[in-house]
C-alpha positions as CSV (number, residue, x, y, z in Angstrom):
1,M,-31.1,25.1,5.0
2,A,-27.1,25.3,4.3
3,T,-25.4,21.9,3.3
4,G,-22.0,23.2,2.7
5,I,-19.7,22.6,-0.4
6,K,-19.3,18.8,-0.1
7,D,-18.6,17.1,-3.7
8,K,-20.3,20.3,-5.3
9,V,-17.0,21.4,-6.9
10,A,-14.7,19.2,-9.0
11,I,-11.1,20.3,-9.9
12,I,-10.7,19.3,-13.7
13,G,-7.1,21.2,-13.6
14,M,-4.5,22.5,-11.7
15,G,-0.9,24.1,-12.6
16,C,2.1,25.3,-10.4
17,T,5.3,27.2,-11.4
18,K,8.7,26.1,-10.0
19,F,9.0,28.2,-6.7
20,G,12.4,30.1,-6.2
21,E,14.2,33.5,-6.9
22,R,12.9,33.9,-10.3
23,W,15.0,36.8,-11.4
24,D,14.5,36.0,-14.7
25,V,10.4,36.5,-14.9
26,G,7.6,38.8,-13.7
27,V,4.3,38.2,-12.8
28,E,2.9,38.2,-15.7
29,E,5.4,35.3,-16.8
30,L,4.5,33.3,-13.6
31,I,0.9,33.5,-14.1
32,V,1.3,32.1,-17.5
33,E,3.3,29.3,-16.6
34,A,0.9,27.8,-14.1
35,F,-1.8,28.6,-16.1
36,E,-0.6,26.7,-19.3
37,E,0.1,23.6,-17.1
38,C,-3.6,24.1,-15.8
39,I,-5.7,24.6,-18.8
40,S,-3.4,21.5,-20.1
41,D,-4.3,19.1,-17.4
42,A,-8.2,20.6,-17.6
43,G,-8.2,19.7,-21.1
44,I,-10.5,22.5,-22.0
45,E,-10.2,25.7,-24.0
46,K,-9.5,29.1,-22.5
47,K,-13.1,30.7,-24.2
48,E,-14.7,27.9,-21.5
49,I,-13.8,29.9,-18.9
50,E,-16.6,31.8,-17.5
51,A,-14.8,33.8,-14.4
52,A,-11.5,33.9,-12.4
53,W,-10.4,34.9,-9.2
54,L,-6.8,36.5,-8.6
55,G,-5.0,36.3,-5.4
56,T,-2.0,38.5,-5.0
57,C,-1.1,39.6,-1.3
58,F,1.8,42.5,-1.6
59,D,0.3,44.6,-4.7
60,E,2.3,47.5,-4.6
61,I,5.5,45.1,-5.3
62,G,4.1,42.7,-8.1
63,A,0.8,42.9,-9.5
64,G,-0.9,45.9,-8.7
65,K,-4.4,46.4,-7.1
66,S,-6.6,45.3,-9.8
67,A,-7.2,42.2,-11.4
68,L,-5.9,43.3,-14.9
69,P,-2.6,41.5,-14.5
70,L,-4.4,38.1,-14.7
71,S,-7.0,38.7,-17.6
72,T,-4.3,40.6,-19.8
73,S,-1.8,38.1,-19.2
74,L,-3.9,35.2,-20.3
75,R,-6.0,37.4,-22.7
76,L,-8.9,36.1,-20.9
77,P,-12.3,36.8,-23.2
78,F,-13.6,39.6,-21.5
79,I,-15.1,37.9,-18.4
80,P,-15.3,38.9,-14.7
81,V,-12.1,38.8,-12.9
82,T,-11.8,39.6,-9.2
83,R,-8.7,40.6,-7.2
84,V,-8.6,38.9,-3.8
85,E,-5.9,39.4,-0.7
86,N,-6.2,37.7,2.7
87,Y,-2.5,37.7,4.1
88,C,-1.2,34.1,3.7
89,A,-4.6,32.6,3.1
90,T,-4.8,34.6,-0.4
91,G,-4.0,31.6,-2.5
92,T,-7.1,29.5,-0.9
93,E,-9.3,32.7,-0.7
94,A,-9.0,32.7,-4.6
95,F,-9.9,29.0,-4.9
96,R,-12.9,29.7,-2.6
97,G,-14.1,32.3,-4.8
98,A,-14.0,30.0,-8.1
99,C,-15.5,27.2,-5.8
100,Y,-18.4,29.1,-4.3
101,A,-19.2,30.6,-8.2
102,V,-19.5,27.2,-9.4
103,A,-21.4,25.6,-6.7
104,S,-24.1,28.4,-6.6
105,G,-25.0,27.9,-10.1
106,A,-23.7,31.2,-11.2
107,Y,-20.9,29.9,-13.5
108,D,-20.2,26.5,-15.2
109,I,-16.2,27.1,-15.3
110,C,-14.0,29.1,-13.0
111,L,-10.5,29.8,-12.8
112,A,-8.5,30.6,-9.6
113,L,-4.6,31.8,-9.7
114,G,-2.5,32.6,-6.8
115,V,1.1,34.5,-7.5
116,E,3.4,36.5,-6.1
117,K,6.8,38.2,-6.6
118,L,8.7,38.8,-3.5
119,K,12.2,38.4,-4.2
120,D,12.4,41.6,-6.2
121,S,11.1,43.4,-2.9
122,G,14.8,43.4,-1.5
123,Y,13.5,42.2,2.0
124,G,15.4,39.1,3.4
125,G,11.8,38.2,4.6
126,L,8.1,39.4,4.2
127,P,7.9,43.4,3.5
128,N,7.4,45.6,6.3
129,V,3.7,44.9,7.6
130,G,3.5,48.3,8.8
131,S,3.4,49.7,5.2
132,S,1.1,47.4,3.7
133,G,-1.3,46.7,6.7
134,G,-3.0,49.8,7.2
135,T,-3.3,51.3,10.4
136,L,-3.9,48.1,12.4
137,P,-0.2,46.9,12.3
138,W,1.3,50.3,13.9
139,L,-1.6,50.2,16.6
140,W,-1.0,46.7,17.8
141,W,2.1,45.4,16.2
142,P,4.8,47.9,17.0
143,N,8.6,46.8,16.6
144,L,7.1,43.0,15.6
145,T,8.7,40.4,13.7
146,A,7.6,37.4,12.6
147,P,10.4,35.2,14.0
148,G,10.2,37.1,17.3
149,S,6.2,36.5,17.6
150,F,6.4,32.8,16.7
151,A,9.2,32.4,19.1
152,Q,6.9,33.7,22.0
153,L,4.4,30.9,20.9
154,A,7.0,28.0,21.7
155,S,7.9,29.7,25.2
156,A,4.0,29.6,25.7
157,Y,3.6,26.0,24.8
158,C,6.7,24.9,26.9
159,A,5.5,26.8,29.5
160,K,1.7,25.2,28.9
161,Y,2.8,21.9,28.7
162,K,5.7,21.8,30.9
163,I,7.9,20.6,27.6
164,K,11.6,20.6,28.3
165,P,13.4,23.2,25.8
166,N,15.7,20.9,24.5
167,D,12.6,18.2,23.6
168,L,10.7,20.9,21.9
169,K,14.1,21.8,19.6
170,R,14.5,18.3,18.7
171,A,10.9,18.1,17.7
172,I,11.0,21.2,15.6
173,A,14.6,20.4,14.1
174,H,12.9,16.7,13.2
175,I,10.0,18.9,11.5
176,S,12.6,20.8,9.6
177,V,14.5,17.6,8.4
178,K,11.2,16.0,7.4
179,S,10.4,18.8,5.3
180,H,14.1,19.5,3.5
181,A,14.0,15.4,2.8
182,N,10.5,15.9,1.2
183,G,11.5,18.9,-0.6
184,A,14.7,17.3,-2.2
185,L,12.1,14.7,-4.1
186,N,10.3,17.9,-5.5
187,P,11.6,19.1,-9.0
188,K,9.7,22.3,-8.6
189,A,11.0,23.1,-4.7
190,H,12.9,26.0,-3.8
191,L,14.9,24.2,-1.6
192,R,16.0,20.7,-2.5
193,K,19.1,20.0,-0.2
194,P,18.4,17.3,2.5
195,V,19.6,18.7,6.1
196,T,20.5,16.6,9.1
197,E,19.1,16.9,12.8
198,E,22.8,18.1,13.5
199,Q,22.9,20.8,11.3
200,V,19.4,22.1,12.0
201,M,20.6,22.0,16.0
202,A,23.6,23.7,15.6
203,A,22.3,26.1,12.9
204,P,22.3,30.1,14.0
205,I,19.4,31.4,16.6
206,I,17.2,33.5,14.7
207,A,14.5,33.9,17.6
208,Q,15.1,31.5,20.7
209,P,14.5,28.3,20.1
210,L,13.9,29.1,16.4
211,G,17.3,28.5,14.4
212,L,17.6,29.2,10.4
213,F,16.3,26.1,9.4
214,D,13.3,26.2,11.5
215,C,12.4,29.6,9.8
216,C,10.8,29.5,5.6
217,G,12.0,32.0,3.5
218,V,10.0,33.8,0.6
219,S,9.8,32.8,-2.8
220,D,8.6,34.0,-6.4
221,G,5.6,31.6,-7.8
222,S,2.6,31.0,-9.1
223,A,-0.2,28.0,-8.9
224,C,-3.8,27.9,-10.3
225,A,-6.8,25.5,-10.5
226,I,-9.9,25.3,-13.0
227,V,-13.2,23.9,-11.0
228,T,-16.7,22.9,-12.4
229,T,-19.3,20.9,-11.3
230,P,-19.3,17.4,-11.4
231,E,-22.0,16.8,-13.7
232,I,-19.9,19.1,-16.2
233,A,-16.7,17.0,-15.3
234,K,-18.4,13.8,-16.1
235,K,-19.3,15.0,-19.5
236,L,-15.7,16.4,-20.2
237,G,-14.6,12.8,-19.7
238,K,-13.4,13.1,-16.4
239,K,-12.9,10.0,-14.3
240,D,-12.2,9.4,-10.6
241,F,-11.8,13.4,-10.5
242,V,-10.9,15.1,-7.4
243,S,-13.9,17.1,-5.6
244,V,-14.2,19.6,-2.9
245,K,-15.0,18.4,0.6
246,A,-14.7,21.4,2.8
247,L,-13.8,25.0,2.6
248,Q,-13.7,26.9,5.8
249,L,-12.2,30.5,7.0
250,A,-12.0,31.7,10.2
251,L,-10.3,35.1,11.2
252,S,-9.4,36.5,14.5
253,S,-12.1,38.5,16.3
254,G,-9.7,40.3,18.9
255,E,-10.2,38.0,21.8
256,E,-7.2,36.6,21.8
257,M,-5.4,40.1,21.9
258,G,-8.2,41.5,24.3
259,Y,-8.9,39.0,26.8
260,N,-6.8,37.1,29.1
261,E,-8.1,33.5,28.8
262,W,-6.1,32.7,25.9
263,D,-2.5,32.1,27.1
264,G,-0.5,32.2,23.7
265,D,0.0,28.5,23.4
266,H,-2.2,27.6,20.2
267,F,-4.1,29.5,17.5
268,M,-7.8,29.6,18.2
269,T,-9.0,30.4,14.7
270,T,-7.5,26.6,13.3
271,T,-8.8,24.9,16.5
272,K,-12.6,26.4,15.5
273,C,-11.8,26.2,11.7
274,S,-11.0,22.6,12.0
275,L,-14.0,21.4,13.5
276,K,-16.1,23.0,11.0
277,A,-14.3,21.7,8.0
278,Y,-14.5,18.2,9.5
279,K,-18.0,18.6,9.8
280,E,-18.5,20.0,6.3
281,A,-16.7,16.9,4.9
282,G,-18.4,14.5,7.2
283,I,-14.8,13.4,9.0
284,T,-15.8,12.4,12.3
285,N,-12.2,10.9,13.3
286,P,-9.6,13.3,11.3
287,R,-6.6,11.2,12.8
288,K,-7.5,8.2,11.0
289,E,-9.3,9.6,7.9
290,I,-7.1,12.5,6.8
291,S,-4.5,10.7,4.7
292,M,-1.9,13.4,4.1
293,M,-1.5,17.4,5.2
294,E,0.1,20.5,3.8
295,V,-0.1,22.9,6.9
296,H,1.1,26.5,7.3
297,D,4.7,25.8,8.5
298,C,5.9,29.5,8.3
299,F,8.1,28.0,11.6
300,S,8.5,24.9,12.6
301,I,6.8,25.7,15.8
302,T,4.1,26.5,13.9
303,E,3.8,23.4,12.2
304,L,3.8,21.5,15.6
305,V,1.5,23.4,17.4
306,T,-1.2,23.1,14.3
307,M,-1.0,19.1,14.8
308,E,-2.9,20.0,18.1
309,D,-4.9,22.6,16.4
310,L,-6.2,20.5,13.6
311,H,-7.3,17.6,16.6
312,I,-4.9,15.3,14.9
313,S,-2.6,15.0,18.2
314,E,-3.8,15.8,21.8
315,R,-2.9,18.7,23.4
316,G,0.7,18.6,24.7
317,K,1.2,15.2,22.7
318,A,2.7,16.8,19.5
319,V,6.2,16.9,20.4
320,K,5.9,13.0,21.2
321,E,4.3,12.3,18.2
322,V,6.3,14.7,16.0
323,L,9.6,12.5,17.1
324,D,8.1,9.2,17.0
325,G,7.7,10.0,13.0
326,F,3.7,10.0,13.3
327,Y,3.6,12.9,10.6
328,D,6.6,11.4,8.5
329,R,6.0,10.7,4.7
330,E,7.4,7.1,5.1
331,G,5.8,5.1,7.6
332,G,3.7,7.8,9.3
333,G,0.1,8.1,10.1
334,V,-0.8,11.5,8.7
335,P,2.2,12.7,6.3
336,C,2.2,16.2,6.7
337,Q,4.4,18.7,4.2
338,V,4.8,15.9,1.7
339,D,5.9,18.3,-0.7
340,G,8.6,20.2,1.0
341,G,6.0,22.8,2.7
342,L,6.4,26.3,2.9
343,K,9.8,25.6,4.6
344,C,11.2,23.9,1.4
345,F,8.7,24.8,-1.7
346,G,8.6,28.2,-0.6
347,H,6.2,30.7,0.4
348,P,5.0,33.2,-2.6
349,I,2.3,34.3,-0.2
350,G,-0.4,34.9,-3.0
351,A,0.1,31.2,-4.4
352,S,1.0,29.0,-1.4
353,G,-2.6,27.9,-0.9
354,L,-3.2,26.8,-4.2
355,R,0.3,25.0,-4.1
356,M,-0.8,23.2,-1.1
357,I,-4.0,22.0,-3.2
358,Y,-1.8,21.2,-6.3
359,E,0.0,18.6,-4.0
360,M,-3.1,16.9,-3.0
361,Y,-4.2,17.0,-6.3
362,L,-1.3,15.2,-7.4
363,Q,-1.2,12.6,-4.7
364,L,-5.0,12.0,-5.1
365,H,-4.4,11.3,-9.1
366,G,-1.3,9.3,-8.0
367,K,1.2,11.7,-10.0
368,A,3.8,12.9,-7.0
369,D,6.6,10.8,-8.3
370,K,9.0,9.8,-5.8
371,R,6.8,11.4,-3.0
372,Q,3.8,9.3,-3.8
373,I,1.9,8.4,-0.4
374,K,-0.1,5.0,-0.8
375,N,-3.7,5.2,-1.3
376,P,-4.9,8.7,-0.1
377,K,-8.4,9.3,0.4
378,Y,-8.6,12.6,1.9
379,G,-5.9,15.7,1.7
380,L,-6.0,18.8,4.3
381,T,-4.5,22.2,3.5
382,H,-4.3,24.9,6.2
383,N,-3.2,28.4,5.8
384,L,-2.5,30.9,8.9
385,G,-1.9,34.5,7.6
386,G,-0.9,37.1,10.6
387,F,0.7,36.4,13.9
388,P,-0.4,34.1,17.1
389,F,-2.5,36.8,18.4
390,Q,-4.2,38.0,15.5
391,N,-4.6,35.7,12.4
392,V,-6.7,34.5,9.4
393,C,-7.3,30.7,9.1
394,S,-8.0,29.0,5.7
395,I,-8.7,25.1,5.5
396,S,-9.4,23.0,2.6
397,I,-10.2,19.4,2.4
398,V,-10.1,17.3,-1.1
399,G,-10.6,14.2,-2.0
400,K,-11.9,11.7,-4.7
401,Y,-15.3,12.5,-6.0
402,E,-18.1,10.1,-4.2
403,G,-21.5,11.2,-5.7
């Protein structure tokens, strides 16, 4: 009988570049920058890596379709390297491949790396989904924009729970202010300037009710992890190391688009995926047991709705809890976006999932400097790729090894 992945995989090293407009470097340099920090942290030699996974989403712009950019940039020793892509869950998908390979016993030590070079694309947001996503976007998503789609999520949420528009606007403004405050403490974040609620509320509207500060931008960057078994981690002299508690992935089945039961106010994938992740990790009360979260805040409304989809806030209650500071880094019950999130750390798609795990890893080792939270036990990361009516959801839970 399947028992899941809890405590079967140890993270022994992680690395992350500075995210931002990295005009001075290409994909290869970003790969090397993240890897150098990671392998130094792991304390192993490159020849000990037995297999690797490369996550990159918009292949025609940056790295290309194959896994060769990873093997050649790092001069890996003729090992198997696999390229993966799964929208905004791409980085976590690379991590999942490396973790499953170790947990299966196929390899002892594996590398997962995600990278994206989006600023060179010339787009203000993400490149045209129709040109990169095959026939499905043209059939289902004609004239679609990401801000417009997630603005509809906000409208549906307000209608479902009878939330006053100004109360929702204040809540998502609080989310944006929180992310900017955390990002200002993070030297690797793309955006590092605090903003006030007044600035957010007065910003130009992109798609009602989402203003300029309610939308994340795109970035260049890379992040990576080296994983092995707990037994090997101990032999390498690792103490109090971080292990994987759960890895779950859920994709839309078409139910959201094809049937009327779904009313557009939440994400079915996150709702279902999170329950599986908690079961795998042995968590029975996520509101009390999860110490911190990095969730997919492509838009501030997405973060707010995700609080309920993750079963932390009750349905319709996230607005009040956000305004009460429950998700704030200082004094909050479950601090969220401790490193600034997609909103401020940035969103190079292939790297984002691993960047989230990187922050959990730093926090669990007490190495997050000015943004360090007290005595974290479990860290949760959440990626959401696609749109409210059709998406990919990936959830990871990590914590100190308990074996």
